[in-house]
C-alpha positions as MATLAB code, in Angstrom:
seq = 'MKLRSITSQFRLTGMLTLLVYLCMSLNPGLALCQDPSPASEEPEEFMLTLHEGEAAPFDGTLLNVPAAARILTDLRLREEECRIETDRRVRLVTADMQLRIDTEVARREALQYRHDQVISIRDEQIEFLTANMRPPEWHQTGEFWYALGVVSGIALTVLAGYAISLAAGAP';
ca = [
     116.402 -163.040   54.396;
     116.817 -159.739   52.809;
     120.521 -160.189   52.833;
     120.157 -163.514   51.092;
     118.051 -162.022   48.271;
     120.572 -159.213   47.802;
     123.449 -161.688   47.688;
     121.631 -163.869   45.213;
     120.895 -160.791   43.085;
     124.574 -159.860   43.117;
     125.463 -163.369   42.155;
     122.941 -163.390   39.376;
     124.088 -159.994   38.146;
     127.730 -161.067   38.287;
     127.008 -164.241   36.357;
     125.036 -162.344   33.785;
     127.828 -159.762   33.468;
     130.375 -162.529   33.096;
     128.201 -164.207   30.421;
     127.813 -160.981   28.445;
     131.524 -160.302   28.728;
     132.430 -163.709   27.469;
     130.002 -163.486   24.580;
     131.326 -160.085   23.547;
     134.982 -161.052   23.830;
     134.518 -164.319   21.967;
     132.425 -162.830   19.158;
     132.666 -159.054   18.990;
     130.296 -158.961   16.047;
     127.414 -159.582   18.421;
     128.162 -156.345   20.205;
     127.425 -154.264   17.079;
     123.954 -152.904   17.043;
     123.957 -151.737   13.412;
     125.991 -152.218   10.255;
     128.984 -149.886   10.052;
     128.515 -147.148    7.458;
     131.460 -145.838    5.458;
     133.132 -142.831    7.056;
     132.712 -140.661    4.048;
     130.452 -141.395    1.117;
     131.594 -139.770   -2.056;
     128.908 -138.514   -4.325;
     128.334 -140.530   -7.446;
     129.795 -139.273  -10.657;
     127.370 -138.192  -13.321;
     127.580 -136.704  -16.769;
     124.685 -135.017  -18.484;
     124.574 -134.114  -22.141;
     122.811 -130.830  -22.780;
     121.472 -129.426  -26.007;
     120.936 -125.831  -26.869;
     117.847 -124.439  -25.327;
     117.945 -126.716  -22.271;
     119.363 -125.666  -18.913;
     122.496 -124.196  -20.555;
     122.785 -121.766  -23.448;
     125.038 -124.142  -25.479;
     125.448 -127.775  -26.490;
     127.908 -129.812  -24.400;
     128.315 -132.153  -21.468;
     127.784 -131.204  -17.861;
     130.037 -132.931  -15.324;
     129.797 -132.868  -11.596;
     133.049 -132.326   -9.585;
     133.880 -136.027   -8.943;
     133.390 -136.833  -12.683;
     135.534 -133.907  -13.727;
     138.174 -134.841  -11.167;
     138.198 -138.466  -12.423;
     138.569 -137.330  -16.014;
     141.438 -134.991  -15.064;
     143.103 -137.715  -12.982;
     142.698 -140.218  -15.813;
     144.244 -137.751  -18.267;
     147.208 -137.109  -16.026;
     147.631 -140.815  -15.340;
     147.500 -141.649  -19.078;
     150.023 -138.922  -19.789;
     152.383 -140.292  -17.107;
     151.924 -143.829  -18.366;
     152.704 -142.669  -21.937;
     155.822 -140.833  -20.739;
     157.008 -143.869  -18.756;
     156.406 -146.224  -21.645;
     158.112 -143.847  -24.088;
     161.120 -143.571  -21.743;
     161.283 -147.324  -21.395;
     161.217 -147.867  -25.128;
     163.820 -145.146  -25.716;
     166.089 -146.805  -23.138;
     165.595 -150.219  -24.789;
     166.391 -148.883  -28.228;
     169.413 -146.947  -26.835;
     170.729 -150.044  -25.089;
     170.244 -152.111  -28.275;
     172.036 -149.518  -30.401;
     174.890 -149.242  -27.816;
     175.237 -153.019  -27.944;
     175.480 -152.930  -31.730;
     178.048 -150.093  -31.557;
     180.126 -151.954  -28.980;
     179.987 -155.144  -31.085;
     181.135 -153.347  -34.205;
     183.959 -151.576  -32.326;
     185.102 -154.915  -30.929;
     184.899 -156.457  -34.377;
     186.911 -153.578  -35.898;
     189.584 -153.838  -33.147;
     189.837 -157.632  -33.698;
     190.238 -157.122  -37.455;
     192.792 -154.348  -36.884;
     194.808 -156.641  -34.600;
     194.619 -159.476  -37.120;
     195.681 -157.128  -39.917;
     198.668 -155.898  -37.876;
     199.725 -159.452  -37.128;
     199.489 -160.518  -40.797;
     201.517 -157.460  -41.849;
     204.168 -158.209  -39.201;
     204.440 -161.845  -40.314;
     204.647 -160.761  -43.943;
     207.416 -158.277  -43.198;
     209.379 -160.924  -41.306;
     209.010 -163.344  -44.210;
     210.172 -160.682  -46.659;
     213.221 -159.967  -44.511;
     214.017 -163.687  -44.164;
     213.650 -164.376  -47.891;
     215.648 -161.280  -48.842;
     218.467 -162.271  -46.487;
     218.566 -165.849  -47.782;
     218.205 -164.934  -51.485;
     221.426 -162.754  -51.716;
     224.820 -164.373  -51.411;
     226.759 -163.120  -48.408;
     229.459 -160.525  -48.908;
     232.952 -161.978  -49.583;
     234.266 -160.998  -46.170;
     231.267 -162.660  -44.414;
     231.751 -166.117  -45.873;
     233.241 -168.983  -43.942;
     235.757 -169.719  -46.717;
     237.316 -166.297  -46.374;
     237.839 -166.646  -42.629;
     239.219 -170.183  -43.114;
     241.729 -169.039  -45.710;
     242.699 -166.082  -43.549;
     243.283 -168.420  -40.605;
     245.447 -170.789  -42.681;
     247.525 -167.942  -44.112;
     247.867 -166.331  -40.678;
     248.993 -169.672  -39.188;
     251.595 -170.223  -41.920;
     252.878 -166.641  -41.542;
     253.066 -166.988  -37.793;
     254.974 -170.272  -38.115;
     257.428 -168.800  -40.555;
     257.995 -165.711  -38.418;
     258.446 -167.897  -35.262;
     261.048 -170.021  -37.097;
     262.864 -166.960  -38.326;
     262.884 -165.455  -34.849;
     264.244 -168.711  -33.382;
     267.005 -168.902  -36.088;
     268.040 -165.345  -35.325;
     268.110 -166.004  -31.608;
     270.177 -169.217  -32.049;
     272.789 -167.640  -34.334;
     273.397 -164.606  -32.247;
     276.582 -164.703  -30.097;
];
C-alpha cells in the first residue's frame, strides 16, 4: 500500500510538473514574478537658475551632467545638420550653374557652326557668281576650239593632198 501511495504521488507530481511546464511554455509571461525594470536608469535632466547670493556666487544656470551632455550633443548635431544642409545647397547651386554654363557653351558652339556654314555658303555663291559674271578668256571659248579644229582639218587635208600629188608624180 505504501508503494501505491508513492506511485500515485509520483504520478501526481509528474502531472503537476507537466501542467506547469505547458503553462510556462505556452505563456511565458506567467512565469515572470515581477515587472522587468530597465537595465540602467539614467538620471533625469534638470536645469536650475541661480541668482547672486544663492548657492553660487554669480547669476547663471546650473546644469547636471545629463542636461549639459544633451545640450552639447544638440549643439554638435545642429552644427552637423547645418553643415550638411549648406553642402547640399552649395552642390545644388553648383550643379545649376554648371548646367547653365554647359547650355551656353552648347548654344555658342551651335551658333559658331551655323556661322561657319553661312560663311562657307556665301563664299561659294561669291565664287559662282564671279565665275559666271566674267566672260571666259578667248582661248577658253568653244568658238575658238571649233575654228581651230576647222582650220586644222583644212590644213591637214591640203597637206595630205600635196603629199599624195608628190608621191604620184615621182618616178
